[in-house]
C-alpha positions in Angstrom: -4.0 -7.6 -6.2 -3.1 -6.0 -9.6 -1.2 -7.7 -12.3 2.5 -6.5 -13.3 3.1 -4.3 -16.2 6.2 -5.6 -18.8 7.9 -3.9 -21.0 8.0 -6.0 -24.2 9.8 -5.3 -27.4 8.3 -6.7 -30.5 9.9 -7.1 -34.0 7.9 -6.0 -37.5 5.5 -8.8 -38.4 6.6 -11.9 -41.0 4.9 -11.4 -44.2 2.1 -14.0 -43.1 0.8 -12.4 -40.4 1.0 -8.8 -42.2 -1.3 -10.1 -44.6 -3.8 -11.1 -42.4 -3.4 -7.9 -40.3 -4.4 -5.7 -43.5 -6.9 -7.7 -44.3 -8.7 -8.1 -41.0 -8.4 -4.1 -40.4 -9.4 -3.3 -44.0 -12.2 -5.7 -44.0 -10.5 -6.1 -47.6 -9.9 -10.2 -48.3 -10.2 -10.1 -52.0 -7.1 -8.0 -52.9 -5.1 -9.3 -55.2 -1.9 -10.8 -54.3 0.8 -8.4 -56.2 -1.6 -5.7 -54.3 -1.0 -7.0 -51.4 2.5 -8.3 -51.7 3.1 -4.0 -52.6 1.6 -2.8 -49.2 3.5 -5.5 -47.4 6.1 -4.8 -48.7 6.2 -0.8 -48.7 5.1 -1.1 -44.8 8.1 -2.5 -44.0 5.5 -5.5 -42.1 5.2 -2.9 -39.6 2.1 -3.4 -37.5 1.3 0.5 -36.8 1.9 1.3 -40.5 -0.5 -1.4 -41.9 -3.0 -0.3 -39.2 -3.0 3.4 -40.8 -3.0 1.8 -44.3 -6.2 -0.3 -43.6 -7.8 3.0 -42.2 -7.2 4.6 -45.4 -8.4 1.1 -47.9 -11.3 1.1 -45.5 -12.4 5.2 -45.8 -12.7 4.1 -49.7 -9.1 4.8 -50.8 -7.9 2.2 -53.8 -5.2 0.6 -53.6 -3.3 2.2 -55.9 -4.0 5.7 -54.0 -3.2 4.2 -51.1 0.5 2.5 -52.7 1.0 5.8 -54.4 1.0 8.3 -50.7 3.8 5.1 -49.4 7.0 5.9 -50.9 7.0 8.6 -48.4 6.7 6.5 -45.5 10.1 4.7 -44.6 10.3 1.3 -43.8 10.8 2.1 -39.9 8.8 5.5 -40.1 8.6 8.1 -38.1 4.8 8.6 -38.2 4.2 12.4 -37.6 3.6 13.3 -41.5 1.4 10.3 -41.9 -0.9 11.3 -38.7 -0.9 14.8 -39.5 -2.6 14.0 -43.2 -5.2 11.9 -41.1 -5.9 14.1 -38.3 -6.2 17.0 -40.6 -8.7 15.2 -42.8 -11.3 14.6 -40.0 -13.5 16.6 -39.6 -13.1 19.4 -36.3 -15.3 19.0 -34.4 -13.7 14.7 -34.2 -10.3 16.7 -34.0 -11.1 18.6 -30.5 -12.3 14.9 -29.4 -9.5 13.3 -30.2 -7.4 16.0 -28.7 -9.1 15.5 -25.5 -8.9 11.8 -25.4 -5.1 12.1 -25.5 -5.3 12.9 -21.6 -5.9 9.7 -20.8 -2.7 7.9 -20.2 -4.4 4.2 -20.8 -7.5 2.7 -21.5 -11.3 4.4 -21.4 -14.8 3.4 -22.0 -17.6 5.4 -23.7 -18.6 6.8 -20.4 -15.3 8.6 -19.4 -14.9 9.5 -22.9 -18.2 11.4 -22.6 -17.4 13.1 -19.2 -14.3 14.4 -20.5 -15.5 15.3 -23.9 -18.5 16.8 -22.2 -21.1 15.3 -24.5 -23.9 12.6 -24.1 -22.7 9.0 -24.1 -24.6 8.0 -27.2 -23.0 10.6 -29.4 -20.0 9.3 -27.9 -20.1 5.3 -29.0 -20.9 7.1 -32.4 -17.4 9.1 -32.4 -15.3 6.6 -30.4 -16.8 3.8 -33.4 -15.9 6.5 -36.1 -12.4 7.0 -34.8 -11.9 3.4 -34.6 -12.5 2.5 -37.8 -10.3 5.2 -39.1 -7.5 3.1 -36.7 -6.9 6.9 -34.8 -8.0 4.8 -31.2 -8.0 1.1 -30.5 -10.6 -1.4 -28.4 -9.0 -3.3 -26.0 -10.3 -6.7 -26.0 -9.3 -7.4 -22.5 -11.5 -5.0 -21.4 -14.7 -6.5 -22.1 -14.9 -8.2 -18.7 -14.6 -7.0 -15.3 -14.4 -8.6 -11.7 -17.1 -7.1 -9.9 -17.6 -9.9 -8.1 -13.9 -11.9 -8.2 -16.2 -15.1 -8.6 -18.4 -14.1 -11.8 -17.0 -11.9 -14.4 -19.6 -9.4 -16.1 -19.9 -7.8 -19.3 -18.7 -4.4 -19.4 -18.5 -1.6 -21.9 -16.1 -1.8 -24.1 -12.9 -0.1 -23.6 -10.5 2.2 -26.1 -7.0 3.3 -26.2 -4.7 5.9 -28.0 -1.7 4.2 -29.4 1.1 5.6 -27.9 2.9 6.9 -31.1 -0.8 9.1 -31.5 -0.9 10.4 -28.5 2.5 11.5 -28.6 2.1 12.9 -31.9 -1.2 15.4 -30.3 0.8 16.3 -27.5 3.5 17.7 -30.2 1.3 19.3 -32.0 -1.4 21.6 -30.5 -2.1 24.6 -31.8 -3.4 27.4 -29.1 -6.8 26.6 -29.6 -6.5 22.9 -29.5 -3.9 23.3 -26.1 -7.1 24.9 -24.6 -9.0 22.4 -25.5 -6.7 20.0 -23.9 -6.9 22.4 -20.7 -10.8 21.9 -20.2 -10.3 18.0 -20.8 -7.8 18.1 -17.9 -10.2 19.7 -15.5 -12.9 17.3 -17.1 -11.0 14.5 -16.2 -9.8 15.4 -12.5 -13.3 16.4 -11.8 -14.7 12.4 -12.8 -12.0 10.4 -11.3 -12.1 12.3 -8.2 -15.4 11.3 -7.9 -14.7 7.7 -8.6 -12.0 8.1 -6.1 -14.9 9.4 -3.7 -17.0 6.4 -4.0 -14.2 3.5 -3.9 -13.3 5.1 -0.4 -17.2 4.8 0.4 -17.0 1.3 -1.0 -14.2 0.6 0.5 -16.2 1.3 4.6 -18.4 -1.5 3.4 -16.9 -4.2 1.2 -13.0 -3.9 0.4 -12.7 -6.5 -2.0 -14.9 -4.4 -4.6 -13.2 -1.5 -3.5 -9.8 -3.1 -4.4 -11.3 -4.4 -7.7 -11.8 -0.9 -8.9 -8.9 0.5 -7.7 -7.2 -2.4 -10.0 -9.4 -1.2 -12.6 -8.7 3.1 -12.2 -4.8 3.0 -10.7 -3.4 4.3 -13.6 -6.6 7.0 -14.1 -6.3 7.7 -10.5 -2.8 8.8 -9.7 -3.1 10.9 -12.5 -5.7 12.6 -10.8 -4.0 13.1 -8.2 -0.8 14.5 -9.9 -3.1 16.9 -12.0 -5.1 18.0 -8.3 -1.5 18.8 -7.1 -0.7 21.7 -9.8 -4.1 22.8 -9.4 -7.9 22.1 -8.9 -10.6 23.0 -6.6 -9.6 22.2 -2.7 -12.1 19.3 -1.7 -14.0 20.6 0.6 -14.8 19.1 4.4 -16.9 22.3 5.8 -20.2 19.0 6.2 -19.7 16.1 8.4 -20.4 14.0 5.6 -17.7 15.8 3.6 -15.2 15.0 6.4 -15.8 11.0 6.5 -15.6 11.0 2.4 -12.4 12.4 2.0 -11.3 10.5 4.9 -12.7 7.6 3.4 -10.2 8.8 -0.3 -7.0 8.9 2.0 -7.9 5.4 3.8 -8.2 4.2 0.0 -5.2 6.2 -1.4 -3.1 4.0 1.3 -3.1 0.8 -1.7 -2.0 2.6 -4.4 0.5 5.5 -3.5 3.6 5.3 -1.7 4.6 7.8 1.4 6.4 10.6 -0.8 3.1 10.9 -3.0 1.0 11.1 -0.7 3.3 14.1 1.5 3.6 15.7 -1.6 -0.2 16.1 -2.7 -1.3 16.5 1.5 1.2 19.8 1.2 0.5 21.2 -2.3 -3.7 20.9 -1.7 -3.1 22.7 1.8 -0.8 25.4 0.7 -3.5 26.0 -1.9 -6.3 25.8 0.5 -4.9 28.7 2.9 -4.6 31.1 -0.5 -8.3 30.3 -1.4 -9.5 30.8 2.2 -10.5 27.6 2.8 -8.9 27.1 6.5 -10.5 24.2 7.8 -9.1 21.8 4.5 -6.3 23.5 5.4 -5.9 22.1 8.8 -7.4 18.4 7.3 -4.9 18.1 5.1 -1.9 19.3 7.6 -3.1 16.6 9.7 -3.2 14.1 6.6 0.4 15.3 6.2 1.8 15.3 9.2 0.7 11.5 9.6 2.9 11.0 6.5 5.9 12.5 8.2 4.9 10.1 10.7 5.5 7.0 8.6 8.7 8.8 7.5 9.6 8.8 10.7 9.6 12.7 11.4 8.0 12.8 15.1 9.2 15.6 16.1 8.5 17.4 12.7 4.9 16.0 12.8 4.1 17.6 16.1 5.1 21.0 15.2 3.5 21.2 11.8 0.0 20.4 14.1 0.7 24.1 15.7 -1.0 25.5 13.4 -4.1 23.9 12.0 -5.0 24.0 15.7 -4.8 27.8 16.3 -6.5 28.4 13.2 -9.6 26.1 14.5 -9.5 27.8 17.3 -10.0 31.1 15.8 -12.5 30.0 13.8 -16.2 30.5 14.3 -19.3 27.6 13.1 -22.5 29.3 11.0 -24.5 25.9 11.4 -24.0 22.9 13.8 -22.9 21.3 10.4 -20.0 23.2 10.5 -19.6 23.0 14.5 -19.2 19.4 14.2 -17.3 19.1 11.1 -14.6 21.3 12.9 -14.5 19.1 15.5 -14.1 16.1 13.4 -10.6 17.8 11.9 -10.0 18.9 15.4 -10.5 15.1 16.2 -8.1 14.8 13.7 -5.1 16.7 14.5 -5.3 15.0 18.1 -5.3 11.4 16.7 -2.2 12.7 14.6 -0.6 14.1 17.9 -1.0 10.7 19.6 0.2 8.2 17.0 3.7 10.5 16.8 3.8 10.8 20.8 2.6 7.0 20.6 5.9 6.3 18.3 7.7 8.3 20.5 7.0 6.5 23.4 5.5 9.0 25.1 2.6 7.2 26.1 1.0 9.5 28.3 0.8 12.4 26.2 -0.3 9.9 23.7 -3.3 8.7 25.8 -4.3 12.0 27.2 -4.2 13.2 23.1 -6.1 10.1 21.8 -9.1 10.7 24.8 -9.4 14.3 23.5 -9.6 13.1 20.0 -12.1 10.3 20.7 -14.3 12.7 22.8 -14.6 15.0 20.1 -15.3 12.6 17.4 -17.9 10.7 19.3 -19.5 13.6 20.0 -20.5 13.7 16.2 -20.0 10.1 14.8 -18.8 7.8 17.4 -19.6 4.3 15.1 -17.6 5.5 12.0 -14.9 3.8 10.0 -12.2 6.8 11.4 -14.0 6.3 15.2 -12.9 2.6 14.5 -9.4 3.6 13.8 -8.7 6.2 16.8 -10.6 3.5 19.4 -8.1 1.2 17.7 -4.9 3.5 18.2 -6.2 3.8 22.2 -5.6 0.0 22.1 -2.2 0.6 21.1 -1.1 3.2 23.5 -2.5 0.7 26.3 -0.5 -2.1 25.1 2.3 0.5 25.3 1.9 1.1 28.8 1.5 -2.6 29.6 -2.6 -2.5 30.5 -3.5 -5.3 28.3 -7.1 -5.8 29.5 -7.4 -1.8 28.9 -5.8 -2.6 25.1 -7.9 -6.0 24.4 -11.4 -4.1 25.0 -10.0 -1.4 22.7 -9.0 -3.4 20.0 -12.4 -5.4 20.3 -14.3 -2.0 20.5 -12.7 -1.4 16.9 -13.9 -4.4 15.8 -17.2 -4.4 16.8 -17.5 -0.5 15.4 -16.6 -2.1 11.9 -19.3 -4.8 12.3 -21.8 -2.1 12.9 -20.9 0.2 10.1 -20.5 -2.8 7.5 -22.5 -6.0 7.1 -18.9 -7.6 5.5 -15.9 -8.6 6.9 -14.2 -7.6 3.8 -12.9 -5.0 5.2 -9.4 -3.0 4.8 -8.4 -2.8 9.0 -10.4 -6.3 9.8 -7.3 -8.4 9.6 -5.3 -5.8 11.8 -7.9 -5.9 14.4 -8.2 -9.3 14.5 -4.5 -9.4 14.6 -4.2 -7.0 17.5 -7.0 -9.2 19.6 -5.3 -11.6 19.0 -2.2 -9.7 20.5 -3.7 -8.6 23.6 -5.2 -12.2 24.5 -1.4 -13.6 24.1 -0.1 -10.3 26.6 -2.7 -11.4 29.1 -1.7 -15.1 28.6 2.1 -14.6 29.3 1.2 -12.1 32.6 -0.4 -15.2 34.3 1.4 -17.7 32.8 3.1 -18.6 36.0 0.1 -18.5 38.5 -2.7 -19.6 36.3 -1.2 -21.4 33.4 -4.3 -23.2 32.3 -5.8 -19.7 32.1 -2.6 -18.8 30.0 -3.1 -21.7 27.9 -7.0 -20.5 27.1 -5.4 -17.3 26.0 -2.7 -17.9 24.0 -5.8 -20.5 22.0 -7.8 -17.4 22.0 -5.0 -15.7 20.2 -4.6 -18.3 17.6 -7.8 -18.7 16.7 -7.9 -14.6 16.3 -4.6 -14.8 14.1 -5.8 -17.4 11.8 -9.7 -15.5 11.3 -7.1 -12.6 10.3 -5.3 -14.6 8.1 -8.5 -16.1 6.5 -9.9 -12.3 5.8 -6.5 -11.1 4.5 -6.8 -13.9 2.0 -10.9 -13.3 1.1 -9.1 -10.0 0.7 -6.6 -10.7 -1.6 -3.8 -9.3 0.9 -2.4 -12.1 1.6 1.4 -13.3 1.6 2.7 -9.3 1.8 3.8 -7.8 5.1 1.3 -7.8 7.0 0.9 -11.4 6.5 4.2 -12.2 8.0 3.3 -9.8 10.9 0.6 -12.3 11.9 2.6 -15.1 11.1 5.2 -14.3 13.5 2.9 -13.4 16.2 0.8 -16.6 15.7 4.3 -18.5 16.2 4.8 -17.0 19.5 1.7 -18.2 20.5 2.4 -21.6 20.0 5.9 -21.5 21.2 4.3 -20.5 24.7 2.4 -23.2 24.6 5.3 -25.7 23.8 3.9 -26.3 20.3 7.6 -25.4 19.0 7.3 -27.6 15.9 4.2 -25.4 14.2 5.5 -22.3 15.4 8.9 -23.0 14.0 7.2 -23.8 10.7 5.1 -20.3 10.8 8.1 -18.3 12.1 9.9 -19.7 8.6 6.8 -18.8 6.4 7.1 -15.6 8.5 10.3 -14.6 7.4 10.3 -16.0 3.7 8.0 -13.1 3.2 10.2 -10.8 5.0 13.1 -11.8 2.9 11.1 -11.2 -0.4 9.8 -7.6 -0.2 11.7 -6.0 2.6 15.7 -5.1 2.1 18.5 -7.3 3.1 19.3 -5.6 5.6 16.4 -4.0 7.4 16.0 -4.4 10.8 12.8 -7.0 10.2 14.3 -9.2 8.3 17.2 -9.4 11.4 14.5 -9.9 13.8 12.5 -12.4 12.1 16.5 -14.5 11.6 17.2 -14.1 15.5 13.1 -15.4 15.9 13.8 -18.5 14.0 17.5 -18.9 15.2 16.1 -19.2 19.3 13.2 -21.4 18.5 15.8 -23.8 17.1 18.0 -23.0 20.2 14.9 -23.7 22.5 14.5 -27.1 20.5 18.4 -28.2 20.9 18.2 -27.4 24.3 14.9 -29.1 24.9 16.1 -32.3 22.5 20.1 -32.2 24.8 18.2 -32.5 28.3 16.0 -35.8 26.8 19.8 -37.1 25.2 18.4 -36.7 21.9 21.3 -36.7 19.4 19.1 -34.9 17.0 20.0 -31.6 19.5 23.0 -31.1 17.3 21.1 -30.7 14.2 18.9 -28.0 15.8 21.8 -26.3 17.5 23.7 -26.3 14.1 20.5 -24.6 12.9 20.5 -21.8 15.4 24.0 -21.2 14.6 23.2 -20.6 10.7 20.3 -18.2 11.4 21.8 -16.6 14.4 25.3 -16.0 12.5 23.3 -14.7 9.3 21.3 -12.2 12.3 25.0 -11.0 13.6 26.3 -9.9 10.4 23.3 -7.5 9.9 23.6 -6.2 13.6 27.2 -5.4 13.8 27.6 -4.1 9.6 25.3 -1.6 10.2 21.5 -0.7 8.8 19.7 2.1 7.3 18.3 2.8 10.7 21.5 4.6 11.7 22.9 1.3 12.4 21.6 0.9 16.0 21.2 -2.7 17.5 17.8 -4.2 17.2 15.9 -4.7 20.6 17.0 -8.4 20.3 20.7 -7.8 19.6 21.4 -8.7 23.5 19.3 -12.2 23.1 21.3 -13.0 20.2 24.6 -12.3 21.7 24.2 -14.5 24.9 21.9 -17.4 23.1 24.5 -16.9 19.8 28.0 -17.4 22.2 25.8 -20.3 24.2 25.4 -22.3 20.7 29.1 -21.7 19.9 29.4 -23.0 23.3 27.6 -26.3 23.3 28.7 -27.4 19.5 32.6 -26.6 21.0 33.4 -24.1 18.3 35.6 -21.6 20.8 37.8 -20.0 17.9 34.5 -19.1 16.2 33.5 -18.2 20.0 36.3 -16.3 20.6 36.4 -14.2 16.8 32.5 -13.4 17.6 32.7 -12.7 21.4 35.8 -9.6 20.0 33.3 -8.9 16.9 30.4 -8.1 19.4 32.8 -5.6 22.2 34.1 -3.5 19.1 30.0 -2.9 18.0 29.4 -2.5 21.8 31.9 0.2 21.6 30.6 1.2 18.6 27.7 2.1 19.8 27.9 3.7 23.1 30.1 6.4 21.5 26.8 7.3 19.6 23.9 9.4 20.6 21.0 7.7 21.4 17.8 9.5 20.3 14.8 7.5 19.7 15.6 5.5 17.2 14.0 4.3 13.6 12.6 1.5 12.3 11.9 0.2 9.3 9.2 1.7 7.1 7.4 -1.5 6.0 7.0 -3.6 8.2 5.1 -3.3 11.7 5.3 -3.8 15.5 8.0 -6.4 16.7 8.6 -9.3 18.7 11.7 -11.1 19.9 11.5 -14.3 20.8 10.0 -18.1 20.8 9.5 -17.6 24.9 9.0 -21.2 24.6 11.3 -23.4 27.0 12.2 -20.5 29.0 10.2 -18.2 31.7 11.5 -15.1 30.3 9.5 -12.7 28.2 8.1 -12.6 24.8 6.5 -9.7 22.6 4.2 -10.0 20.3 3.9 -7.6 17.4 1.3 -5.1 16.7 0.6 -3.3 13.4 -0.2 0.3 12.4 -1.9 1.2 9.0 1.2 3.5 8.2 3.4 0.7 9.1 5.2 1.9 11.5 6.8 0.5 14.2 8.3 2.0 17.6 10.1 0.2 20.4 9.2 -0.4 23.8 10.4 1.7 26.5 9.7 -0.2 30.0 13.0 -0.8 32.0 13.2 -4.9 32.8 16.0 -7.0 34.5 18.7 -8.0 32.4 17.2 -11.5 32.3 14.3 -9.8 30.6 16.2 -8.4 28.5 18.1 -11.2 26.6 14.6 -12.1 25.9 12.5 -8.6 25.6 10.4 -7.4 22.4 8.9 -4.5 21.1 5.4 -3.8 21.7 3.9 -1.8 18.6 1.4 0.4 18.0 -1.2 -1.3 15.8 -3.7 1.4 14.3 -5.2 -0.7 11.3 
């Protein structure tokens, strides 16, 4: 989506480039060669020095006058004195404007500058032009075009920025009156970009592609706005239904550019400030969002405990009018939703289902066709999936998708790829349920699953969200559906693509990378067994590939990982099939060595007190096996919008455990 920012260290310019820069910036191309040589030499070919001097020439100073001042400017100068002279020469009003503009960390346009300064946009353009001519601000040519639509660039306002040295100078040389102006500019800045964030959140509910483009354009400013709001500022209000949805849209949007730790810090600070200001409804809202971030950090118990006080406060609140009553219902729905999410991650599915039903009851009485409502319905589907109620789960995911379609005229919405993937997972699970008794019906279910996975991947690509962790999740589920249809070669290709993405974005010992390795190995293992049964000598090559992937995964399993060193849910399958591969390849010494390693690791695991296991933060619900040529069960992945994984705790027979995967919550 956004480009990477790369720090580049530049040397001084060549003489020819220095002359050209001086002439272009001063608009004086007829200077004598000796005069140019003198100026360029005294500036040490330094770009900023040359631009400062060009500003003096453009202001009407003669070459001798400028040259006489250059003796005080070193070859690699600290520009404070020169900038101080330029700043002092400005009219007092422009001094204040420049101080206020230093609040921008990166580019800004005339409209944003006018809002922060507090003046008319037309007047602001004249002031910016004056400062640009003095080379105190710079115009960014690359910003003259932006993508309102990816395929059609449209002309935009010119963009400006302060040179880093100029901004540092202004920050280090503020008098008390100037400091007061800067604080006023910060307040205006927060007001401006919080409003932009609300607009982006609203846009994301109808056209996420445009919203993503606006986030890319405003990312630095939006992060700065939230940083300032953490320290101080007005607490966002949720006292009305529209205001609740507006703030929830903001929270949905910041998932795209803020990491969990920053979101958690923001919610903590805003909630505390809301309580001090007596805004108890906003306190409850941000406490719910804070608890949601704790769930994302696997702190499920702490999240549930945190929700107790907001629940108690809402019971005490009295509503004056119907709008306030409705907003209170939505805040309650949010609290129950987060609690359901936490219970689901702890595999307390009965409690999770009770909470999400209460949440939906509160929400539907007020706003049944909103983006928020769709997430609640999707979460209910994830809980049913964990309970093995696949028909109910599929109905919920289809309903969640329909709610989004009703609320927007486009499929280009952030949650659509996840909902489509979850629908595919529902069909896949139904196919596995009937594949023994009704094989033809099962084939239809798997084919439907593949169709929905393809639609999910296509939507991700249109949103420019492809080739990332969520893509890996969908690719792996699609690979499983292929394997259930005994199309192992196609499944292997999908599984390898998924593993490549996970290797790229996840830590080396991440459990999801480990499970991806096991999955690829299992497909090679099944292909090897099929070829061996038919007498195909190619079986040896397949077993060798399986050995390679199993071996790498085994090292990750027994060497300990960030999730407290517990094995993945695929560990038992890994042991059984890896040892069988070594046996088939007649590698007896390696077979005995691996047996000992597994036995030692099993003893270590038994000594640990087993609590609800953590899974990797960045990938979602997991899968396990190809499930292709055997009748053993393989679970598809599902995904949460917070990217949380949890394991299925359903008890199975030893044979089923060899091929079991966790069924994950999927909350887009």
